[in-house]
C-alpha positions, 0 to 999 in steps of 0.5 A: 500500500502507498499514499497517493496524492490526487492533486486536483478535484475530478469532475465526473458524470456517472451511471449507477449500478442497479445492484452490486456486484451483478450490476457493475458490468452493465453500468460500465458498459452503459457508460462506455457506450456513451464515452468509449475507453481512452487513456486520455480521460479517467474512468472510475468506479466509486462505491460506499454504503448509502442507507445500509446498502453499498451503492456503486457508480461507473464514472468518467471525468468530464472532458468539458464542463457540462458534458455529463448534463449534456449526456443526461447523467448525474455529476459530482466531484471526486475530491483532491487529497491524500488517498491510501492506495494499491495498484492491481495488475491484470485485474480482469483475471481476478476481479474479486481482488478489487474487493479484497484490496478495499477491505484492506484499505478500509482498515487503514487508520485515518480514512475519511468516513464520508469518502468513497472507495475509488477504482481508477482504471488506469488501463485495460489491465491496471486499476488503482484502488484508493480510499481518501484519508481524512483531512489532517 
């Protein structure tokens, strides 16, 4: 595990998964149908408990202000700050490793109690799993 400094906020738009884990792939497929994968923008998965149920969203950063609204998607901001993280290689060979990584990350001291578990899909083979630390 390492600390990763996200230098600036990321404005994103997203598609909400109907269920977890079954709806995750469909949410990403719907998002990628609107905005095909490219390394020129960040693609993310975010999750956290909402009213006792884990909610999951597939997201991408806005290429321009208002892009999400133009596509009919809700928007939000992933806040800058320090995150505890781990990079998984060849994650598609073992997608359960993502959940295991977050279980370990969530047990680190000082995490933001209102933060998200963030999956940053760096490439088709690498994902950075990260959880924001509370402001010091």
